[in-house]
N, C-alpha and C positions, 0 to 999 in steps of 0.2 A: 504493500500500500504506500503510495506517495504521501508524504505528510502534508496536512492542510496548513497553509500559512495564513497568518493574520495580516490584513491590509488596512491601511487608512486611505480611503478613496475620496477624491473630490468629484462630486456629481454636480456638474454645472460650473459656473453660472451661464456659460453659453451652450446649453444642452437643449436639443429640440423638444425633449419631453419635460423641461423644467417650467413651462408655462410662464416665461418671463425670466428675470435674472435671479433665480433661486440658486444659492450655493449650498449644497449639502455636504457636510463632512461625515462620511460614512465609515464606521469602524466595522470591518467585516471579519467573520470567521469563515474562511473559505468563501462561499457564496451567500452565507447567511448574515443578515444585518444584526449586529450586536447593539449598535447605537447610531442614531441619525441626528446630527446637530445642524439645524438650519441657520445659515448666516444671512441676515436680511440687511437692507439699507443700501443696496447697490443701485436702487432706482430712486433714492430719496430726492424729492424736488421741493421740499419745504412748503407744501401747499397750505398748511394751516398757518404758517408764519406769513406767507405772501398775502393771505386773506386779511391779515391784521393791518396791512398797509394800503388796502384798496377799499373804496366805497362798496357797500353791500352788493349793489347790483352789478359790480364788475367782477365778482368772484364766482358767478354762476358757471361761467365757462371752465373754471378750474375743476369744478365738480365732475364734469363730463370726463375729464382726463384722469380721475382717480381710478375708476374701474372702466376701462375703455371698451367693455363689452356690454355694460348695463348703464348706458349714458344717462337717459332721462330719469331713471330711478334715483341716481345720485343727486341730480338737480332737485328732485322732489323733496328729499329729506332736508336739504339746505333751505329751500324756499319755504317749506312748512315751518321751520324754526323761526325764520324772519316774520312770517305771518302771525305766529303765536305772539311774538313780542309786539307787533304792530296792532294786533286785533283786527286784521282786515278780513272782510267777508269775500270769499271767492265765489263768483257767479256759478250757478248750477251747471251750465253748459261746459264751463272750463273744468269743473270737477269731473264730469263724464269724459271729457277729452283726456284729462290727466290719467284717469283710471284705464282708459283704452290704451294709451301709449305706455303706461306701466306694464300692461300685459303683453303688448307687442314687444316691449323690451325684454320681458321674461322669456318669450319664445325665442327672440334673437340670441339671448344669453345661452339658453339651454341647447339651441342648435349648434352654437359655437362649441359648447362644452362636449356635446355628443360626438361631433365630428373630430375634435381634438383628442378626446378620450379614446375613441375608436382607433384613431391613428396611432396613439401611444401604445395601445395594446396589440396592434397589428391588423386592424380592420380598415384597410385602405379606402374602400369604396364609400364608407360612411361620411368621410370628409366632403366628398364631392356631392353626395346627396344633400347634406345639410346646407351647404353653401348655395345650392340651387334655390332653396326656400328663403334663405337670408336675403338674397338679392331683391325679392319682391318687397320685403319689409323695409329694407334699406331705402328703397325708392320712396316709401311713405315718409320716412325720416327726412329725405331730401326734399320731398314735396312741401312739407310744413315748415322746414327751417332753412333749407338751402344747403345743408351739410349732411353728408351721409353718416357721419360718426358723432362729431361733437356738436350737438344740436343747439344748445343754449336756448331751448324752446320754452321751458317753464319760467315764469316771472313771478315776483311777489304780487299776489292779487289775481293770478290767472295764468294764461298762456300768451305767447307773443302775438299770435294771429289765429284767425279761424281756419277751419279745414278748407283746402282749396277745392274749387269746383271742377278741376280737370287734372289729369295725371300727365306727366311727360310721356311722349310717344317715341317708339323706336322708328328709325328711318332706315330705308334700304341703303345698302352700301356694298362695297366689293366683298365684304365678309358676310353680309346678310341679304338674302334675296327678297324681292318684293313680297312674295307669298309668305315667306317666313316672318317678315316684319308685320304683315297684316295679322298673322296668327298670334303673334306676341302682343299686338295692340288690341286684340279683341276685348280684353277685360279693362282696357284703359280708355274706353270711349266716354265713360260717364265721369262722375265725381270720384273723389278719393274714397268716399264711403262705399260706392259701388265696387271699386277695385278691391277694397278690403273685404267686402262681403263675399266677392268671388273667391278671394284667398281663403276665408274661413270655411267656405264650402269644400274647397279642395284639400285643405290641410289635414283633416283626420285621415284621409287616404294616404297621405305622405307619411304620417306617423305610423300607420300600419306597415308601410314599406320598411321603415327603420326597424320595427319590431320583428318583421319577418327575417331581416338580416341578422339581428342580434339576440332577441329574447330567448330563443330556444337553441341558439347556436352553441354546440358543445365546447368549442374552443373559448368562446366569450365567457361561458359559465365557469370553465376551468380557471380562467384568469381573474374572475371577480367574486365567485361564491366563496365565502369564508375568508376573504382578504380584507384586512383593515377593520376587524369587528370592533364596534364600540357599544358597550352596554348603555341602556337608557340612563342609568344613574350617573355613569361616567360622562356621558354626553352633556348632561346638565352641569356637572362639576367643571367641565372644561370650557363652558360658555358657548357651546355649539348653538347655532340658530339655523333657520331655513332647512333645506333638504338634508343637511348633515344631522340635524336633530330629529327631523321627522323620519329619516331612514332608520333611526334607532328606536322608533316606536312611540315617540312623544308628539302628540297632536298639538303643536304650538305654531300658530300663524297669526301675525299681527293683523292681517286683513279680517280675521274672524274675531280674535280676542280683544283687539283694541282698534276697532274699525276707524278708518280715516277716509276723507273724501266721500265717495258714495258706495264703498264696498259693502255697507250693510243693506244696500238695495239690489245687489246682483246676486245671482244664485250660482254657487260653485262648491265643490267638495275639496277636502284636504287629504291628499294621498299620504298614507303612513306605512312605514316598513315594519317588519317583525324581527329580523335577525341583526340589523345594524351593520351589515357588510356592504361591500362595494356594489354588489348586485342589487340589493334593496334600494340603495341610493339611486342607482340607475333607473329602476322601475318607478321610483317616486318622481324623478325629474321628467321622465317620459309622460307619466300621467299628468304632471303639472302643465305640460304643453297642451294637453287636451283640455284641461280645465281653463287655462288662459284663453284658449280659442273660444270656449263657451262665453267667457266674460266679454271678450271683444265683440262677439255676436250681439250680446245684450246691449252693449254701449252703442253699437251701430244703430240698432233698432230705436233706441231713445233719441240719439242725435238727429236721426232723420226727421222725427216729428216735433222736435223742440228747438226753436231758434232762440237767440238771445246773445247778450254780450259775453265775451270770453275773457275779459280782464276788467278789474275794478275801474270805476269811473273817477276815482280820486286821483287827480293829476299831480298830487304831491308824491304819489307812489308809482303810478303808471303814466307813461308818456301820452300826450294827446294824439289824436289821429293826424296823419300827415297833412290831409287837406285843411284841417282845422289850424294846424301849426303855420301853414303858409299864409293864412288870411287873418289870423288873430294874434295881436301882440301879447296878450296874456298867455296864450297857449305856447307861443315861441319862448317866452321867459321860462315857463314850466319845463319845456323840453330842454332848454339850455342848462337850467339848474340841475335837472335830473341826470344829465349825461356828463356834467362836469363835477358836481358836488355830491350827487346821489341824495339819499334821504337819511334822516337821523332816526334811530330807534330809541324808544324810551329806555332808561337805565333798567337793567334787570337781567335775568337769565332764562333760557328756554332750551328744552331738549325735544327734538322731534325725530321720530323713527319711522321708517317705512319697511315693508316686507320686500326687500331687494331680492333679486333672483338667487343670490348666494346666502341670504340670511338677513339679520337685522342690521340695517344701515341707519345710523343715527348721527345727528349733528347737535352738538351742545354749544350754545352760543351765549357769550357774556357780553352785554352792552353797557357802556358807561355813558350813554347818551350822545355819543359822537356819530359821525356818518360812516364809521368803519368799526368792525368788531374789536372789542378789547381782547377777546380770546375766542378762538374757534377750535373745537376738538371734534374730530371725526371718529365715530365708532365703526370701524370697518369689520365686516363679518369674517373675511378671509384670515385676518390676523389671529383670531382665536383658534381657527381651524389649523393653521400652520403650526401653532404651538403644540398641537397634539401629534405632529408627524412622527416624532421619536417613538411615542407610545404605540402608534398604529403600525409602525414599520418593524418594530422589534420582533426578531424570530422569523421574519419573512425573508424571501430570497431577494436578490438585487433587482430582478425584473419586476417583482411585486411593488417595489418602491415607486416605480413609474405608474403603476395602476392606482396606487394610493394617492399620489399627487394629482392624478386625473380625477379621481372620485371626489377630491376636496374642492375641485373647481376653483383653483387659485388664480387670481390676477394680481400682479405685483404693484400696479399703480396705487391700489388702496392699501396694500400691506405696508409698503415703504413710505408712501405719501411724501 
């Protein structure tokens, strides 16, 4: 027998399966992990510190960049904290738009997770399948905000603008024939709500395709069943939230337990696992995509029949309309003051949390009455999950470390901040 040697390995930081700049120092006994030591901070951009030097309304864009796969959900937590201190009433239509985009973002996040997790474990096709659907939802992001990723669409008091009446169209080119372009534009003839409705009708079939590829696939099950098991008690002690907590069998979801916006008016279920392993977390997230699709459908139905403002009419907080600004001196002054100085929040503190695709994303804001935060603390879900990596990986093989990183759905922007 050749003797088994002990190694200390560097996993990352530029590793395709590290989901960002994760550096793991692994102490190995042959191929078995004895200890996993995550080294973070390689992506630190000082977001919380930067927010202290900028007016409140200029830090919304920084939130998008925290978790660059769940953009609007990050904005939501920050904007809600500001609204708590201001005591602003958000119009009902804006609340429905926010809920709809939160769920679109959840689907976007889980598609990215499923594609990347599949790729890490060796299921190459999943990545291509998932990105096909992400493309349609990214077009919705682009239609409302002009940006495919960092939208800066949520604003204190509502959202930046109402939903557009038409979607961008594909044009024929040397890469795309006329008939192909017409086929792709079929769902894009109406408004954005028509396009989304068409997507929600197609999407359950796509999720069935993912499940056909993975759920009963024996290789997938060998790589995920019994890997990274966390008991419900331990998940609570470690500060898990989101699918990581629900995968361990604890039915905790802020959308149900502490409803915000209009979540108490939409109908959906919370998927919960039983074994707390990577396979259960996979099943939870796949079912979450189906539930998000249900919520989006309900929001579309409500938004079709109810018009109204999408942002507060208080021009001390929200800018006046463009046409108004061009013709009215008062409105021009409001506009100028808002975009140079911003607005002042009353002195105090507020914490607002949303059920982010990865768990509880919270913003703790302290105001001293100025136009910029005295202190901003972001509670990122991924940070608590990463802290458990050592415990989850111990006794597993090196290849299982990759599956565990995948099941945690880590993004480093929010962990390093």
